[in-house]
Residue, then its C-alpha position, 0 to 999 in steps of 0.5 A: m179336296r184332293g179329288l178337286e186337284v188330282r181328278n180335275w173335278p169341277p169346283f163345288p161352291k158349297r161344303l164338301c163335308q157334312r156339317n154336324y155329323h156325329e158318330h154313334i156308339v151302339r151300346s145295346d141290342e135295342s139301340l142296334l135294332k133301332i139303327r138297323e130299322y132306320i137304315r132298312y126303312n128310311p129309303a122308302r120314306w124318301s118319296f114323302d120327305p120334305h127335302n125331296p123336291h118331288a115329294i108326295t104329300p100323303n092324303l090324310n083325309r081318307t074316308 
């Protein structure tokens, strides 16, 4: 909100904060490994993400 006032950003009609965001406490090496894998490989999945307006539909009928 401060950026809107101080830096004269254009008004943003939606929420500026992420809703339902929850922090996660890493309690084990296994949990840390899963989080690291998610961070590493998740950007590669963006081209198939249903929230991506330019998503590619994978061809599941390969023969």
